[in-house]
N, C-alpha and C positions, 0 to 999 in steps of 0.2 A: 675646378679642375686644375690639374698642375699642368706646368707648360711641356713635359715630357708624354703626359698622357695624350694633349692637345695636338703635338707633333705626329704622335701616332697614329691618330683618327684621320689628321690631314693626308699624310703617309698612304693608309688604306683608301682613303677617298680619291686620291691623284692616280693610284695604280689602279683602281675600278674603272675611274673614267678614260684612263687610257687603253684597258683591255675594252672598251667600247667603241673607241675610235679605231683601233687594229681593227677589232670585228667588221666594224663598218667596211673599212678598207678591204678587207677580203672580199667581201661578197658586193661591192663596187666593182672591183676590178675584174672579178669573174665575169659580171654581168656585161662591162663594157667588150672584152675579149669575144664573148659569146655573141653580143648584139650586133657587133661590127663584125662577125665574121673572120676574127684574127685565127681561131681554131675552128675546126669542123664541130657541127651541132652534135655529133654521137661520142665527143669528147667531154661531153656536158652531161649532168645528171640533174633532175629537179628536187628538191629540199625546201621545206616550211621555213622561212624567217622571218620575222617583223611582219607576220601577221599575211605573206605574200608566198608566192611559189616562186623562188629564187633559183637560178641555175649556178651550178659549182663542177669546176675540171674532175675529170677521172682520170686525166692524163697525168702519169706518175711524174714524169719531167717537170710539167708546168707544177704540180702541187708542192713537188720539194722547191722549186725556185719560189713560189710564193711565201712559202712558208719560212725559208731562212732571209728572203727579202723581210717580210713583216715583222719576223722575230727581231731584227735590228732596227727597224721603225719604232718598234714597242720603247726599245732601251732609249732611241732617242727622245721619242716623247714623254718618257718618265723624267728624262733629265733636260727636256725644256729647250732641245739643241735642235729642233727641227721647226721649219717654217713652212714648208711646201712638200708635196707629194706628186708627180707629175707621171700620166701615162702619155707618151707620145707614141702615135700610129705614123708608121713610114711606109712609103713604097720599096717594096724590097729590092728592085732595080735601079730606081733612080737615088734612092734615100732619101727622098723629097719628104717632108713632114705634112702629113695630110690632116690630122686631128691632133690636139694637145688638150687632155683631160688634166685641170688643173683644180688640187685641193689644198687650200690656205688652212693653216693649221695654229689656231691663236690660242695662249693659256690665259684663262680669265684670272688673274691674282688678285690678290685683296685690294692691293691699289686700283683697281678698275673698277672692282665692285664698289669701292668708297667712292670712286668718282663718278657713277652710273647711279649712285643712290641706294637704297635697300635692294639686295640682292633676293630675288625669289628662288626657292629651292625646285628645281626641275622634278617631275614626276616620271618614273621609267615609264609610263605608257605616253607622256608628252616626247620624250626622247624617240620612243618607239615611232610615233607618228611622222615625226622631223625626218627620221632616215628612212620610213618608208615612201616619204613624198621623193626623196632623192632618187631613191632606188626604182620609184615607178616612172621617173623621168628619163634615168638610163634607159629603161623598156622601153620607153617611148621615142628614142634619141633614132631610130630609124625612119620615123615620119619627118624630122626636121633636117637630117644630116645628107650631104652628098652620099650616094653610093658609091663602096669603094669598088670600084670595077676590077683591079689589078690587084695582084698577090701583093698582101701587106704583113708588115713585121710590128714589133712594139719594142719598145724601151722605157724603162720606169726611171726617174730623176728623184733625187731627194734633196732639198737643199737646207743644209745644216748650218748650225754656226761655224765659226771659225776655228773655234776651240773644242769643238766634238770629238771624241774619238770615232776614226772612221776604218773600219776593217780593211785589210789589203785589197780583199778582193774586188773592193768598190772603186771605180775607175772615176777619174775627173771627166767630165763632159760640158760641151756647151749647152747653151739652155733649150736647144733644140725648138727655135723660134718660128714659128710660121709668117711668112711674109704677106701683109694687108690681108690679116683673116678678118672672119665675121665670127662675133662671139653669141653665144647662148649662156645666161648665167642660170645655173640652177638654185635650187633651195639650199639652206643651210641646217644644221641642226648644231646643239649645244648641252652640254653636260654641266655639272657644278664647275668640272675647272678647265674644259676646254670648248672650243667653236671651231667647226668645221663649213666653210665657204666652198663652194664648187662652182667651176665654170670650164665651158668647153669651147674651145678655138678650132677653126676649121677654114681650112682652103676652098675658097668657092670658085668654081669655074677650071679645076684641075683638068680636068676631063675635055674641055673646050678649048685648052691652049693651044695654039697653031704649032708649038714647039714641039710638042708631042707627036 
């Protein structure tokens, strides 16, 4: 096989892996916004994905926002210029960060494969099962996360390399860290080219805070 042919095949593989990761983000972000009641339930419809019934928004402004965001995230992932995607939920009035859903994106390059021994090719079903497990955990989040009693909004952050090209409409932001958080580590999934780890941190005892 020629060097050029190998590069073409690797590029196709990378783009396919990137699409799997971006598609996961689409359904994960929608699920979080629904489960945490950031948008009303009537703004979502049920679709079949990953062998599950998952909810996606029908709100035109939210659909447009997520599509634009994920299109740029796809560019960064393909270029290997993004390490984290974070959805932060905050109190509308106080702007206090109440929850922080963090997704770490790791590139599985040839060097990593060599260091960890022979690489086992992932099947589509194995990837689907791992993503399914994360979506199930997001769906079950209402059972272990504090109830968001006040009106909340959200912000999405992307942690990119310093040399990454960033569109003008993306603003710099602080990392939106929660003070003294509790953590729940979620499952992870991996393709041939990427691994995504997930963790949610949250402010425990916010509604018992006497300062409120």
